[in-house]
N, C-alpha and C positions, 0 to 999 in steps of 0.2 A: 318808582324804578332807577331814576337819574343817582339817588343816592346810591344805589346797588352799583351803578357802573361805577359811580366816583369811589365808593369802598372797594371795589375790585381793581380798579386803577391804583389807589395808593398799596393795597396788599401785591399788585404786580411790581411796583417799584420795589417794596421791601426784599420782597424774593429775590428781583433780578440782583440787588445789591448784595444779600444772603449768597445767592450761589457764584458770586464773583470769586471768592474767598477759594470757594471748591474748583475754580476753572483751570487754577494751574495745575492741578494734580489728575485731570480726565482729559480724555481724548474724545471730545465730541459725545460725551453718554449720560451727563444731567441733563435734564429739560424744564422747561418752563412750558404751560401749557394753557390754553383759554376754550373753554368749550360750552355750547348750550346744552342747557338741561331739562328732560320732560319728568317731571313729578308726579307720581301714582301712589295716591293712599287709598285709592279705594277698591282696587283689583283683589287685595289679600282680604277683604271683608264683602265681598261679593263671588257671583259664579261667572261676572262678565270683566273679561281680562280686557286691560288698557281701556277704560270708559273715558272717552275724550271729553265729555261733559263735567268731568272731575280733575282731571290733568290740569296741572299748572307748568310754568316754564319758568326757568331760571337761570344763572350763568355761574362758572365753575372757573376757578383758577387753581392751577395745580403745580406742583413744584415734584420733580421725580430724581432720586439719589440713587445714583451706579453704585452697587455694593459688588456683584461680580457677575460672571458671564451668564449666572441663572437666577440672581433675585434684585432686585430694585425696592427701595422706599419710593413711597409717594404720599405727598402732603396735600391734600385737596381742600381748599375753602369754597364754599358754595354762598350763594344769596339768592332770594328768590321769594315768591309766592306759593302757598300751599291751601288746597281745601282737606280739612282732615276731619273724620267722621267725629260723632258724639255719641254718649251714650243711647240716644234715642234714634240709631242709626241714620240720622241725618248728618249733612256736612255743615261745618263752620264756614262762615262767609270766608272771602281770602283773605289772608295775615301774611306776615311776612317771617322767613324764616333764613336763619344762618347757621351755617356749622362750621366745623374744622376736624379734619380726622387724620387718621395715620393708616398706611394699607401697606401689606407686606406682599410683593409681586413677584410670582414664579413667570419666567420666560421661557417657552418652549424653544426660540432660537439661542439655545446656547453652545449651538455645536457638536450637541449631542443627538438632539432630535430633529433641528432644523439647523441650516446653515446661519453663523452670526450677521452675515452681512443680508440675510436674505430680505425682498422686497416685502413678502407677509410674514407677520412676528405676532402670533396668538400668544395670550398670557390668561393667567386665574389670579386669584388674590384674595386676601381676607385683610381683615383690620378692624378698626373701631374709632369712635369719635363721639363729640358732644353737637349734639343740635339745640338752637334755640327757636320754639315755635311762640310767636306773637299771639295775645289773645286767646290762650287756651283754656276754655269752658270747662273741663273737668282732667284734673292731674298738673303737673307741673310744667313752667315753661321751657325748662330746660332737661332733655332727656338724653341719655346715653344709648348708642346705637353701635350693632357689632354689622358690620356690610360682609358680605362675599360676593363673586362674581366672575365674569371673565370679558376678557375685551380683545381688539386686532389693531395692530398698527400696520399701517400701508406705507411706504415710503414714496415721499415724492422728492426729496432730494437728501445730500449728506447731512443736513441741518433741518430738515422739515420733514413731519409724520402726519399723516391723520389717522384719528383715533376715535375708532367706536366702543363704547361699553355699556356694559349692562349690569345691575346688580339687585341684590337683595338685602334690605336692610332687617334686623331684628330688634325693636325697642325694648330696654330693658325696665322702663320706669312707666311710660305711659300707655304701651303696648300698641303704640301706632306703629304697625310693621308697615314695610312701603317698598316700591321700587324707586330705582333712579335710575334714569336711561340719558348718556351722553352722547356727545357729539362735536368735535374739534379740531384744533391743530396743536400740536406740539413741536416745540422748539429746544432742538438740542443745543447746549451751551459747552463752551470751553474754547481754549486756543492752541490744542494737541498738545504733542508731549514737548516737555518744557527742555530748554536746552540741556546737553550734557554738561554735566561739571568739567570745569578745568584738569587734564589727568594728572596725576601726579607724576612727578619729576622720574627720569628714565635717561642719565648723562651717557650710557655707554649705548642706547638704542638696541637692546637686545631684548626688548619686550617684557622685562622684569624690572619693576618701579624700584628706585635706589635705595627706599627703607626695607627691602626684604631680599636686593641684590648683597650677596658677600664679596663679590667682586664689581663695584658698581663702575671703575672705570676701564672695566674691559670687557668684551663682547661675550657672553656666554650662554649656558643652557638652563633651563628650567629644572632638569633632573640635578644637577650642582647648584641649585640657588644662585646662577647667575655666572658661575666660574666656568672656565672653557676647558673643551676637552679637545686640543687640536686635532690629534692624530685618531680622535674616533674611537677609541678602545674599549672604553668604559671605566676609564682611568682619569681623574682630573688630572689638570697638569700640574699642579703643586703637588702631587704624590707619584706623579709620572717619571722615572730616571731615564725615557729616551720619551719626550712627549711630540717627538715629530714623527715617530716609529709606532705604529701599530703593534701593543703585545700584550701579554695574558698577566692579569692581576699577581697570578702566581709567579712571574717572573719580573716583577714590578715594572710593568707596563713596557718591556723590551721584547724585540721577538727572540724566540728560540736559535742557538745555534747549532754547529754539527760538527763537535770537536773531533770525532774519529775521521768523519770526510766521508761518512759510506752511504749518504744521500737520505738519512733518514735524522731529524731534529733532536736534538739532546732528549726533550719531553717523550718522543715516541721510541725512542731508541733503548731497549733494557740493557746493551752493553756499551755506553756513551764514550767510554775510553779504547773501544776496540771494534775494530771496522768488521761489520757481518752482513748477511743478505738482509733485504727489506722484508720477505716471510718468514725470516725467523726472528723478527722483530730486533733486526740490528745487531746480531750476534753471529759469530762463525759457526758455523754447522760443524757439529763433532763426530766420532766414530764409533758408537759404544761396542760393537763388537770387534772392534780393531783390524776387520779385513783390509782397511785400504778404501772403501767406499763408503764415502760421506753417507750420514743417516739421510741426508735428502733426497737420495739417489737411490738408497739401499731398500729394496723390497724386502729384505729382513734383515732390520737392523739389529735385532737381539743375537743373530745365528751369523757366523762368519760364513762367507762363501767368495767365489770369483766375481770379478767386475763384470764378466763376460756372461754371468748368470743372473746379473742385476744385485749381487751381493749375497745371494742366496746359496744354500750347499745344492752341489749336483744330485738329482734323486733318481732313480730307475723309472723310465717312461714305461707304463703300462702297453702292451699290443692291443690295437684296435683295426683288425684285418680288413674291415668293410668300411672304416673311415668314418661311423654313424656317432662318434664322440662318446662311445659306450663299450669298455673295453672287454677283450672276448671273452674273460672268465664271468662277467657279468650279465655277458649277450646272449639272448636264447638264439639268434638267428646269427652268429659271427661273422658269416660270409656274404649277408645281404646287410645293405643299409635298411636300419628301420628306427623304431620312435623309443623315445625313453620308456614312455608311457606302455609302452608295450614290451620293455625289457629287449629292445634291440630288433623286434621283428616286424616286419612291413606290413600297412594296411592300405591296398590302392584305392578302396572306395570309399575311407576315411569312416566307417561306420563302428568303430572301436572293436573290430574282431581281425586278429590278425588273418593275413590272408592263407595260411597254412591251416587254418580250421574254418573259413570261411566257403560255404559250397558255391557263394555268387561274389568271388573277389572283386570283379568289376562293377557290382551294383550294390548301393548303399541298401543294408536290410537290417533285420532285428536278431540279437541273438538267440532268441527264441526258434525262430526261424532259419537257425544255422547261418546266418549273414545274408541271407535271400531275404528280397521283398515280399511283403505278405500280398497275395493275390487278390486281384480287387474284387469288388463287390459284384459287378456283372458277369465276372468268371464264375462265382458261387451260381451265380441265377443260372448261367448256361448248364452247370452240373444238375442243378433241381429240375430244370427242362426237361434235360437227356432221360432222368428217371423217369418221368412221367411222357415222354413223347416217343423214346424206342418202341417202335411195335414188330410183332411178328407175324406171319402166316399162321393162321390156327394149327395148334398139336404140332408145330414145327419150329426151326432154329433159321427159317427163312427171313431175312429183314424185308418189311415193307418199303418200299421207293419213299414214304412218308418220312422214314425216319433219318435219311440221308441229310438232311439240310442240317440237324442237331448235331450228327455227327463229324460232319465237315465244321461246323463253329467248334468243339472240341479238338478235332485235329488242329485247328487255326490257334488255339490257346497255347496247345503243348508245342507247337512252333515258336511261339510269343516266349514262353516260358521253359527255354531247352533244359535248365537245371533240375527242372520238376519229373516226376513219373506219374503214371495212375494205374489205378486197382479196378478191376472190373468184376462186379458180381451179380451171378444169376438169381432169380428168386422166381418160385410159382405160387398157386394157390393150392389148398388140398384137396382138389378134386383129382381122384386117380390114384392109381399105386404112387408110394412115398419114393419108390427106386427109381420109377419110371420120370417122377419130377424131377429126382435128384441129375439125372444124365440129362434131359430135355433142359435144364437151367443152366448147367456148364457148358451144352452145344450153342446155346443163345448167348452165354459169355465170350464164348471163342468168337463166335460171329462178329461181334463187336471188335474184338481183337484183331480179326483178319482184316474187318473194312480199315481200321487206323493205320496198321501197316501197309494197306495198298496206298493209302494217304500221305505213304512217305515217313510214319512215325518209326522209328528204331522199335523191334519188338523186346530190346533189353529193357526199356524204359515202361512196359507194359505189362501187368500180371493180370490173369482171370480165374475166377472160380464159381463154382455152381453151388447153392444151398438148398435148392430145392424150396421145401415149403418149411423148412426149420427157422425161416426169420421174418414171421408174417409183422406187417405193420399196421393191419387191420384185422376185423373182425370176419373170418371166412364164413361166417352163418347168415353174411347178406351179401347181393350180388355187386356191391357197389366195395365192399369191404374185400372179396376176393379179386375184384378188377384193381384195387392199390396194391395187394399183393404180388400182382405177375408183373414184374417190374426188372431191369436192370440198373445198378448204381454204380456211380463211377466217382470216384475220390482220387484227388490231386495229391501229391507229395513230395516231399524232397528226402531221396532215400540217406539214410544215416551212414558215416562213413565209419 
């Protein structure tokens, strides 16, 4: 084993001398390591993993070369003892082994998966190498093996890492597949970033080196390859006729003048030799219609007219008696202010129906209802209730007292809707003579009329009639049908004009 250690020290010295040449181009990214090995040739041939009776020890010296943030190359050199299986399923006595290899490493701390400076740096690798086995009973002493595995680096300091690694090696010649596990220290090499080279000469100190500076003795700007633009007008001084006054390129770097002194520079003035107004692009205003009123204040520049009419010819003003903006000849209501949408007629409640045609000019309503609002649903319910509830003494036109309540409700509705009128129709069943039934139905309708007038409803708003047995709503053959046919119907409506 002392020979192994001696060989390892010699190899470490050689690798250290080799890495010295790389250290000038890296910042502590190459590495030299030493690790302890556990060698396992038995597990691939048996169902017992990590058989300590046949596992052996060794030592590994490793040099790793930084390629980029994601990949390294590793050169492991290993020495140790091994117990390898023979064809009769036994294990050979311990014999020496040595190997050299080359592994391509993929690092997870590449800035994409983990931070570069992470304390924990996992990696995976594949590679190849040659291995020498002493005293091989069956096969060749030298075998080529293809390893793959994974490992972990743990940061101790800027220069030192603890490394744990496990790999499986596929034997190409002797078919002695095996595991190798290792643990140890990795020392990062290098002397940091090399000193920057002496910067090239820049005599005028403008940040553009003399070999690229077209004006090396004068401070300038990069846009003009080191030549100056003193007035910063975008034109290099050598081509600027006014290098100390900013001006446009199309005026050779000089500011624009104002030849006619009208407040507009010549480049903006359509009439640079003649003073004019700014809102006419520097030109004087004309008088196209020759009426003495210049076009800028002439409301009719193509028609001559007096100045007191803004340059327009005087026209006859149409009469508008009510002053609603609609001349009388087009106004359907010329003496009353109205709306243009209604041809000059008013609409006080805004329902789109002129007041003259609106039965309810102060209440918004429907055109189908002559401008009046539609009666509420509860009003319809009262009318229906009245038809079923108004009752009379048997064979007479005398109202029963139980009928008063619903008639009072009907009177209240007519007061709430003063624009509405009501018609009352009396009806009977077919029991008795038709002429008698007709007379009885009319008297009953009039009894309701008299009651509503007594409650303050104008008789002009009420009409009544008797229809006898001529308009049944049910079958007179049954008691229930005859009961329904004996009724008084109430219908409220808006009288047509």
